[in-house]
C-alpha positions, 0 to 999 in steps of 0.5 A: 499499500502506498500513502496518499501523495500530499502537499510538501511530499518530497521525492528523493531517488523515486521514494516519497520522503515521510511527512514527518521528515518534510514538515519537520525540515519546513518547521526548522526553516520557519523557526530560522526565518522568524529568528533572522526577521527578528534579528534584523528588525531589533528595536529598543521598543519591541513590536510586531514579531519581535514582541511576540518572540520576546514574550515567548523567550521571556516566559521560557527564560523565567521557566528555566531560572525558576525550575533550575535556578539562576546558575543553570537556568540561563545556560539551559535556556536555549535548549528549552526555548528552542524545544518549545518553539520548534514543537509549537510550530510543528503543532500548528502545521496541523491546523493549516489545510493541506498540511500535516503536523509532524508531532503526530508521528511517533518517530518525530516525537522520539527524535526529540525525546531521546536527545533530552534523555541524553542531555539530562545524564550528560549534564548530570555526569558533567556536573557531579562526576561519578557522584551523579550515581547517588541520584539513583540510590535514594535518600538513605545511603548507608551499609544497613540500608544497602538492600533498599539502595539496590531496590531504589537503584533498580526503580530509578533506572526503570523510571529514567529509561521510561522518560523518553518513552512517556515524553514521545508517546504523550506528545504523539498521542495528544496530537493525533487525538487533536487531529482526529477530534478536529476532523470529526468536528469539522465534518459534523458541524462545518458551518458553525464550528470553524472558529471554535475548532481552530481556537481549541487546536491552538490551545492544545498545540501550545499547551502540549509544547509547553508540557514537553518544555516543562518536563525537559526543564524538570528533568535537567533540574533533577540531574544538576541538583545535589543528591539528597 
């Protein structure tokens, strides 16, 4: 069976590039163009696109500093803000007729969840060196509590390995459900519900991007904080 040819399908060596790949690249181009536009029109009094971008950037910076602390919040800010803006743009594609949201594909969401998982443990070992392993043994770390420490280690390892799975499946499931719900509502009430449907789609798109960025922030905060 062959997938239906849709807008933005790319053909390479007689093979159709998957939608989540082509739209993922398109989202990257959109984000880069917006960044260049804002950079070229910087003003002391922000307006237009610069004002919107500054509001988003300010919110992400505050999220990073409030969750991780001022020392590590600002270094992690570019990663967190990029994740939020990129996912939000990808989500918005699903609201445009003829377009497909790349985040409605599990491969796309996993490609963002796995780097977050790797970055979490990279910075954990970078900050704490081998002492980072103390995060996995629980609050009581004595010889008498060795059995409990081993149990906590197994539980922590499983929970950390589940993080990329939950991150990717949560975003994929919500965006797929949103897409199907909007289609059903558009078929049932095509004349009276376009505006509420679009408002609901925008709300879901922003919330899911924020949830992914928030969880990323919390994972990074847990990695660089001191073990208790």
